[in-house]
C-alpha positions in Angstrom: -14.5 60.5 -69.6 -13.0 58.4 -72.5 -9.4 57.3 -71.9 -6.6 58.7 -74.1 -4.5 56.3 -76.3 -1.6 57.0 -74.1 -3.5 56.1 -70.9 -4.9 53.0 -72.5 -1.4 52.0 -73.7 0.0 52.5 -70.0 -2.9 50.4 -68.6 -2.2 47.5 -71.0 1.5 47.7 -70.4 0.9 47.7 -66.5 -1.4 44.9 -66.9 1.0 42.8 -69.0 3.8 43.5 -66.3 1.6 42.3 -63.6 0.7 39.2 -65.4 4.4 38.5 -66.4 5.3 39.2 -62.7 2.9 36.3 -61.7 3.7 33.8 -64.4 7.7 34.3 -64.5 8.3 33.4 -60.8 7.3 30.2 -59.1 7.6 28.4 -55.9 11.0 26.5 -55.4 9.8 22.9 -55.9 8.0 20.9 -58.5 6.9 17.7 -56.7 5.1 14.8 -58.2 3.5 12.5 -55.6 2.4 8.9 -55.9 0.8 6.8 -53.1 0.9 3.1 -53.3 -1.7 1.7 -51.0 -2.1 -1.9 -52.4 -2.0 -3.2 -48.9 -4.6 -0.7 -47.5 -8.2 -1.4 -46.9 -9.6 2.2 -46.8 -11.4 3.9 -49.6 -9.0 4.5 -52.4 -10.2 8.0 -52.6 -8.4 8.8 -49.4 -5.0 8.0 -51.0 -5.9 9.9 -54.2 -6.8 12.9 -51.8 -3.5 12.4 -50.0 -1.6 12.5 -53.4 -3.4 15.8 -54.2 -3.0 17.4 -50.8 0.7 16.5 -50.6 1.4 17.7 -54.0 -0.4 21.0 -53.6 1.3 21.6 -50.1 4.8 21.0 -51.4 4.4 23.1 -54.6 2.4 26.2 -53.4 4.3 26.6 -50.1 7.0 29.4 -50.1 10.0 27.8 -48.6 12.5 30.3 -49.1 12.8 34.2 -49.5 14.4 33.7 -53.1 12.5 33.8 -56.4 12.6 30.9 -58.6 11.8 31.0 -62.3 9.6 28.1 -63.7 12.7 26.4 -65.2 14.6 26.7 -61.9 12.2 24.8 -59.8 13.7 21.7 -58.3 12.1 18.4 -59.7 11.3 16.0 -56.9 9.5 12.6 -57.1 7.9 11.3 -53.8 6.3 7.9 -53.4 4.5 6.9 -50.3 3.9 3.3 -49.6 1.4 2.4 -47.1 2.4 -0.5 -45.1 -0.2 -0.7 -42.3 -3.6 0.9 -41.4 -3.3 1.7 -37.8 -6.9 3.0 -38.1 -9.1 4.4 -40.9 -7.2 7.6 -40.7 -3.9 6.6 -39.3 -1.0 4.9 -41.3 2.5 3.6 -41.3 4.3 4.0 -44.5 7.7 4.5 -46.3 8.7 7.6 -48.2 10.9 7.3 -51.1 12.3 10.6 -52.3 14.3 11.6 -55.3 15.3 15.1 -56.3 17.4 16.0 -59.4 19.5 19.0 -60.5 20.3 19.8 -64.2 23.8 19.9 -65.3 25.3 22.8 -67.2 25.4 22.7 -71.1 23.8 19.2 -71.2 20.4 17.6 -71.0 21.7 15.4 -68.3 20.0 15.6 -64.9 22.0 14.4 -61.7 20.4 13.2 -58.5 20.6 15.5 -55.5 19.1 12.9 -53.1 17.7 9.5 -53.4 16.5 8.3 -50.1 14.0 5.9 -48.4 12.6 6.9 -45.0 11.0 4.0 -43.4 9.5 5.8 -40.3 6.7 7.7 -41.8 3.6 7.6 -39.5 0.7 10.1 -40.0 -2.9 10.9 -39.5 -4.9 11.8 -42.6 -8.6 12.3 -43.7 -10.0 12.7 -47.2 -9.7 16.2 -48.6 -7.9 17.4 -45.4 -5.6 20.3 -46.1 -2.2 20.2 -44.8 -1.4 22.9 -42.4 2.3 23.9 -41.4 4.0 26.3 -39.1 7.8 26.9 -39.5 8.2 27.2 -35.8 5.7 24.9 -34.2 4.5 21.4 -34.5 1.1 20.8 -36.2 1.1 17.1 -37.4 3.6 14.6 -38.3 2.9 14.6 -42.0 3.3 18.3 -42.5 6.5 18.1 -40.3 8.0 15.3 -42.4 7.1 17.0 -45.7 8.5 20.4 -44.6 11.7 18.6 -43.3 12.5 17.1 -46.7 11.6 20.2 -48.5 14.2 22.2 -46.6 16.8 19.3 -46.9 16.3 19.1 -50.6 16.7 22.8 -50.9 19.7 22.8 -48.7 21.3 20.1 -50.9 20.5 22.1 -54.1 21.9 25.4 -52.6 25.0 23.6 -51.5 25.6 22.3 -55.1 25.7 25.9 -56.4 27.7 27.7 -53.6 29.9 26.4 -50.7 27.7 25.9 -47.7 24.9 27.7 -49.6 22.3 25.4 -48.1 23.1 26.4 -44.4 20.0 28.2 -43.8 17.8 25.7 -45.2 19.4 22.9 -43.1 19.1 25.1 -40.1 15.3 25.3 -40.9 15.2 21.5 -41.0 17.0 21.2 -37.7 14.5 23.6 -36.2 11.7 21.2 -37.1 13.7 18.5 -35.0 14.1 20.9 -32.2 10.4 21.9 -32.0 9.2 18.2 -32.2 7.5 17.5 -29.0 9.3 14.9 -26.9 6.2 13.1 -25.7 5.5 12.2 -29.2 8.5 10.4 -30.1 7.2 7.0 -29.4 4.1 7.5 -31.6 5.8 9.2 -34.4 9.5 7.9 -34.7 12.5 9.4 -36.6 12.7 12.7 -34.8 15.1 11.8 -32.0 18.7 10.1 -31.5 16.9 7.1 -30.3 15.9 4.1 -32.4 17.1 3.7 -36.1 20.3 5.4 -37.1 18.8 6.1 -40.5 16.4 8.6 -39.1 15.6 12.3 -40.0 17.4 13.2 -36.6 20.7 11.5 -37.8 20.4 12.9 -41.4 20.5 16.4 -40.2 23.0 15.7 -37.5 25.4 14.6 -40.0 24.7 17.4 -42.5 25.3 20.0 -39.7 28.1 18.2 -38.1 31.6 20.2 -38.3 33.4 16.8 -39.2 31.1 16.8 -42.4 31.7 20.4 -43.7 34.5 19.2 -46.0 32.1 16.9 -47.5 29.6 19.5 -48.1 32.2 21.8 -49.7 33.1 18.8 -51.9 29.5 18.5 -53.0 29.8 21.9 -54.4 33.0 21.1 -56.3 31.3 17.8 -57.4 28.6 19.7 -59.1 30.0 23.0 -60.2 33.7 21.9 -61.0 33.3 18.4 -62.1 29.8 17.6 -63.5 29.0 21.2 -64.8 32.6 21.4 -66.5 32.4 18.1 -68.1 30.9 19.4 -71.1 34.1 21.2 -72.0 36.7 18.7 -70.8 35.6 15.2 -69.5 39.1 14.2 -68.4 39.5 17.4 -66.3 36.0 16.9 -65.0 37.1 13.4 -63.8 40.1 14.6 -62.3 38.2 17.0 -60.2 35.9 14.2 -59.2 38.7 12.1 -58.0 39.7 14.8 -55.7 36.0 15.1 -54.4 36.0 11.3 -53.7 39.3 11.6 -51.9 37.6 14.2 -49.6 34.5 12.0 -49.2 36.8 8.9 -48.2 38.5 11.3 -45.7 35.4 12.4 -44.1 34.1 8.9 -44.0 37.3 7.8 -42.2 36.9 10.7 -39.7 33.2 10.2 -39.1 32.5 6.6 -39.4 28.8 5.6 -40.2 27.5 9.2 -40.8 24.2 8.9 -42.4 24.9 11.4 -45.1 27.5 8.9 -46.4 24.7 6.4 -46.8 22.5 8.9 -48.6 25.5 10.0 -50.8 26.3 6.4 -51.8 22.5 5.8 -52.5 22.2 9.1 -54.6 25.6 9.1 -56.4 26.8 5.5 -56.5 25.5 4.5 -59.7 26.3 7.8 -61.4 30.1 7.5 -60.2 30.2 4.0 -61.7 29.0 5.3 -65.0 31.4 8.2 -65.1 34.4 6.0 -64.3 33.7 2.9 -66.4 35.9 4.7 -69.0 39.0 5.7 -66.9 42.6 4.8 -66.3 42.9 1.6 -64.2 44.5 3.6 -61.4 41.5 5.7 -61.1 39.1 2.7 -61.1 41.0 0.9 -58.5 41.1 4.1 -56.2 37.3 4.6 -56.7 36.7 1.0 -55.7 38.7 1.4 -52.5 36.9 4.6 -51.5 33.3 3.6 -52.3 33.7 0.1 -50.8 34.5 1.9 -47.5 31.9 4.5 -47.8 29.2 1.9 -48.9 30.5 -1.4 -47.7 27.0 -3.3 -47.9 27.3 -2.7 -51.6 30.9 -2.9 -52.3 30.5 -5.7 -54.9 28.6 -3.3 -57.2 31.5 -0.9 -57.5 33.3 -3.7 -59.4 31.2 -2.7 -62.2 33.7 0.1 -63.2 35.9 -2.7 -64.3 38.8 -3.0 -61.8 
């Protein structure tokens, strides 16, 4: 039986709506991966396969229950540097991560996190898919990648609403909780033992009650300082000064919290650029705060011109 014109129109409309539904919404992350394997002896194809597998895993996994449009995806760059081959399929590496967030009414993008994880040990064979279970440990590579996916999402959500990232941080904490204790010597970074700049201490500091004012300040930093600077630069700077006072207070209350180191690595240069043109009193106060938050790099904050 021939289709009527109206029926044909309905079919076409339905098809278009389905296609729009598939093309409008996307996964949460848009991750670009690069593997630096200059020190490695393995077949270079292994590391090209590693790049592809990580990128596919990070970009196709559904990390939250929320719908993201294409232009809302969080831009992330990951660089894995292979430091040592423990076997043809086992590697010691470092993972450099940077995620960025757009600033309202501008073409400027602000870093959400700039972080180097030096304790990345994993097994991988060429063309191996990456398997992940949210409530179980499958392998160290997927566990690390998922941990940083949830951490990045938590930081992004915190920047749009106070404590908005709590659910994602809890998911990252759950990965720490389900990590098998008998694997800690083989795969470091998941327990309180060892380096203080580990995944364990990053999440401990993000979820520590003493750090909650810092997390609220990060919402203010992005939504009431950076996002409003388009309309009023001086007002935005005044709000950011209040934010940095809070950061300094949290740092004094919880000395050596890892999130403070991450904050300094992520936002230090941005803060310097923003306050290069500012009253001397503001510059002096910025230097006083940031040289305590980031004492190893205190000299760089003189670049604001105190």
